[in-house]
C-alpha positions, 0 to 999 in steps of 0.5 A: 538506441532501441525504441519501443512505442507505448502507443501500442497500448492504444493501437493494439486495442483499436478495432477490438471494441465495437462499443462506441464508448471506446473511441480512436485516440490520436495520442502517441507517446514513445518511450526510448531506452538504451540497453547494454551490458558491462563486462561483468554481466550487469544489464543496464537499461536507461530511459530519459524523462526530463519532465521533472528534475528527478531520477529513479534508480531500480536494481533488480536481482533475479533472486527471491525465496525461490532460490532457498532450500527447506531449512534455510528459508527467508534468506532473500528477504533477510538480505533485503534488510541487511542491504540497508544496514551498512557496506564497506564504505557506507556507515551503519544506517547511512543509506537511509540518512544519505538518500533522505538528506538529499531529498530522496526516498528509497526502499526495497522489496522481495517476492518469490522470484526476485528482489528489487531496490530503488531510490528516487532522488533529485537529479543532482544526487544521482551519482550518490545513489549509484555509489550507494547501490554499487557499494552494497552490491559489491562490498557488503559481505564483509560488513555482515557481522554477528551483531548487525545480523542478529538485529535484523533477524529480530526485526524480520521476526517482528515483521513476520508477527506483524504481517502474518501471526498477529492478524486475522487469516495470517497463516492462510498463505503458509497453509496453502503453500505447504499443501499445494506445492511439494516440500522441495518446491520453492513456493512451499514456504512463504517469502518471509520464511519460517521463524525457526529458520530465521532464528537458526540462520548463521552469518556464514549461511547468508554470506554464501547465499549473497555471494552466489546470487547478488552479483552483477551477472544476475542483475538489471540496473534501470535508470529513468529520469532527467539525466544525459546518457553520455554522462551517466554511462561513465559513472555506471562503469566507474561504480559497477564495472569493477565489481567481479561477476559471480558464478553463472546463475542459471535461470530456473525452469518452470515447475508447475504442479498437479494435485492427485486429490483434493485437500481440505484443512481448517484452522481456528483463528484467534483473530478472526471474527468471520469465517473465510474459505479459500480454494486453490487450483494449481495452474501455469507459470507467467507469460504463457498463453494460458496464464493470460486467459486465466487472468481473464477467467478470474475477472469474468467469474467474479469481477463485477455485478453481472458475474456468476460469483456476485450473483450467486454468493453475494446477491442471491444467497447473501453468504458474503459481501464479496467473492474474489477470484484471480490467477497468480502466475509466477516464474515457476508456477501459478495458482488460481484462487477463490477467496470468500470472507463470509458473513458472521456465523456463515457455514463455509460448507454452504459457501463451498456449495455456492462456489460450485453453483457459480461455476455451474452458472458460468458453464451454462451462460458462457462468455459474451463478446461484451464480457471480453470487451469490458475486461480489455477496456480498462487496459489502456488507462491502466497502462498509462497509470502504470508508467506515470512516474519515473519509478514505475518506468524503471520497475517495468523496464528492469522486471521485464528484462530479468523475467521476460528477457528484454525490456521490450517485452512490454509490447509482447505482453500487451499483445498477448493480453489483446490476443485472448479469445473466448475459447481460450478462457473456456479452455483453461477453465476446462483444463485447470478448474472444472472437476479438478482437485484443489486445496481448500482452507477454512479459517473460522473464529476460535470455538466455531469449528462447526462452520468449516467446510465439509470433510476438512481436517485440522491443519495442526498450525502451531502458534508461537508461545508468547512467553517463549517468543523467538529472539536472537539474544544480541546482548551476548555479542560483545566483541567488536568485529573489524570490517575488512576492506576490499581493495578497489580501483579508487577510494570508495569511502569518498561520497560523490559531490552533489551538483546544484539543487534543482530549482523548485518549480511549483505547478501553475494552478488555475481557478474558476467558478461555475454558476452554482458556486462550485469553485474549480482548481486545476493544473494542466499536465500534458505528459500523459493522455489522462485526467484525474478529477474529484468533486469534494463536499464539506461534511461527511462524518462530522454531520452525522448524528452519533446514533447514526454513525456510518451514514455518510459511508453508507451513502457513499457506497449506495451512490455507486449502486445505480441511478434513476436511469441505470441499474447497478449492473448498467452503471458499473458496465458503462464505467468499465467500458470507458476504461475508467475508475469512478468511486465515491468516498466519505471521510471524517470531514467531507465526501468525494467523488473521484474519477481516473479516466482517459482525457478523451472520455472526460465528458462521458465520465462527467455525465455519469458523475452527474447522474450519480450525484443528482439521481440516486437509484435508492435500490432496496436490494442493494441497500440490504447488501451494502448494510450487510457488507458494512456490518460484517466489515466492522465485525471482522475488524473487532479482533484486529489489534490495529483497529482496536487500538485506533478505536480506543485511542479515538474514544479517549481523545474525543470523549463520548459526546463527540462524533469523532469518538465513533469510527467514520465507518460506524459500529454494528449497532449504528449501521443496523439502525440506519434506514433508507430514509436516513440515507435520503435525509442525509443526502438532502441536507448535505449534498449541495454545491455550496460546500463543493469544490472540484479538483482537475489534473491532467491533459485537459484545458480550463475551457474544456473543463468549464464547458463540460461542467455546464450541465452540472452547473445548471442542474445541481441547485445550491442550498445552505449546509451548516458545517458544525465547529466541533468542540476541541478536546482537552488534554487529559489531567495526567498520563495513564495507560489503557490496555485492551486484551487480545488473548494470545496476541503475538505483538502489542500495538502501542498508540501514545498521544494526546489531542493537538492542533488542527490542520488549519492552525498556523503551527500545523506545518511547523509541528510536522517539521519539528516532529521529523527527527523524533519519528517522522522518518525511518531515521527518526529516534524512536525507529532507530532505537526500537527497530535498529538498536533493539529489534523489537519492531518492524517500525516505529513512528510519531506524527501529527494528524488533523483536519479542520475540526480536530488534531492529535499527536501520536507515537505508534509501533507494533512490538514483540509481546515480551518487549511491551514494557520496555518499548513503552518505557523507551517511547516515554523517555524519548518523547520527554527527552525530545523536548530538551532540544536536538543537536544542530546537525539533526536540525540540518538533516531535517531541513535538507531532507524536507526541502530537497524532497520537494523536487519529487513532489509534483511528478504524478497526477496523483501528487498534483491532485493531492496538492489541489485538495490540500489547497482547497481544503485548508485554504492554502496559498498556491505557493504554500510549498515555497512558504513552507520552505522559507519557514524550514530555512529560518527554523533555529535549534531554539525555535525547534525546542520551543515548538516541541515544548509547546506541542508535545505534552508528555505529562498529558498523554493517553497510553493505549496498548492492545495485546495479551493482558495475562502476560503483559498487563502487570508489567506496565505497572512499572512504567510509573503511570499508575495501574493500567486501566483494562478497557472493555470494548 
């Protein structure tokens, strides 16, 4: 049994800091793991964690897009999709159904260097998860039929459209890869691959790829959670042991690149409203000494308000709301990136000049010990946050084992970070950045070529023709393909029996109240030396005058721009030196100060929160910067199809007279009108402890929380705040289609819905249960048709959403443009049919999935904090989860149908479609809802 101490996250850092804000901790925590190898080469890492009755299973394959070749790209990611479809002993689409039905969750992800799959299940379903994972590792290839493969080709093509082609700056990563790396380099192409390669891929191609890399000897299986090691070892041997090893897979050697000259390219972006400059320098692979120093360099250049990039680009020249500088080191190579999304109509030539001016300022001022200290101070908190769940522990152990050679490398990783010096940082700047060639991309709004950086050349990006969208024709595949079964030592078709369901134990909630009226909700959770807490106030967006929409969000940003006693820079630095995170948020119905901190720094962070709440600085310079940032963010969104759909739907649902018809972040016009006096007036009439509640979760006692709040209780005086009751919008007289034109859109964003119940309604939780099978999960009807059957979309969902003053029902998806009409028709038909009732087996699946998932509901600080905010926001009983279980258990098929008929109104829906009007608008006349209305925004 190997043991690694994760106390190193503290002990290695103690003594690093001279600042008194970082104190020595007596906390000690040990993670133990056992590592061994099966005869077929599968690496196994086991970690026991009995704090919750759940287990995470992570399986890390050491294969990503870096194993592909030009002309055959996207295979690793495509196989990620295929491995969720079917295997020899698990039926079509049964992976999601079985895991969700057991109360678990699952997913996977592919990057340049690897692919990981995971399940988190109640501990009684662990054997089932091992059965499923082993079956798709060893018994998948025979099930990769032409029909199944064609479907996922279309799904992935739509994922590419949604994630890259149909959004602002979506082609940027593709352009950088093509020009930073040689054509034969594995980082020359994106992980998702080329559309042409996805279309041309054959079953034989991907089977060959799978058989070579998805083998036990190229994989780590990591388990973390509540299990007995002696019990699980025989199960791993049973399910994985007979899978034959593949050919030896040799780890790839680093392939760092150099540039002989600077390359500067531009693209007129159909979806961009503001220009964006990206500059990239080639660097080194991960875990090298220079990669750590480059990470620090990025933070020091642009990580805070004292950084050169912020001072020059944001504060002095006012060219952009922010500048990002960061290093990305991967298995084979790395790249150092400067990214500036500039203000509207800003010349990227000016931005580029400002970048080099920022570098010059850095050279002149250098780095202080305090700069270095500040970057390292958050390391301990981040470390604990990153192991706060069994899933994250399994990820860490599996990834370190595959990419660094041992799960125990986690210790060396922290030691390497700790060892970075000022000289190291200055050396990598000289070595990789200063006066070195780079790749530059200028993305500008269509028709604004004059904004590109000097001497940039047209990148020549060829965009997909909407009318000739790439699609594999599934209708031509008619022959039913027989799946050949592999002979195995035992009958793998038999699903393992699950043991007794773990008993649901809801956390113990304590409550209290301080003298100024703030009610406190707390949960003591002692696994990690962390505390998360928030102070929430009713109000927010619903208290704004419509002509000043966005004032709450504006105020939230301004409260983090210094206090009476601290400049913006000083406040930020003090938070950083505590290794804490402090943010202020404004929402539809409230505002919140949120803190994530080490427990030992609770009182110090609380003192800062008190200053933020009670002593705003009202800094004039920061006011102008915040206003500029917010206005430019709104303008950036104006070409984002998802944002346009959201704005249009809300306008239709709530009507012109309702503040909720305007986005909570405001519009360019309302933000422009806001003055400092508006912020002060809003603050004075809304910031009161009379409408405030506090939520505290972590390794902290009730007495300590109350004692820490004494000053805030004394100094924050209550006054009455009138919270309006908004008039509930009425259903539309009849369903109608509203179309927002985005010329050249590669997808159509569909939102269909109507006003519905509030979150405080007795029907809200029943509504979410009723909706589950329609579109509340991957196995929902609309997703199974639009994604898994048709291949039109990357995902389709339905949901009820609401607060205390509003609610609505929505069905949503982003679909291939040429599939717009059929997708809208399918949504319409399936919503109508759902009111006729569902089979008893679908209801049983819903019950099982929702009730059993509660075993996973209270594992992390974040989950517990969310539970407290739910309780306090909506006045729920502490055992509301058990009450919900009672309802779910009692729900009948007839009761389900009655809820559907009561809460879903197909004849009274707003159909919002955002896409290319020239090619899609007329076709929607065939849906039977009259002529679509073209909406002008």
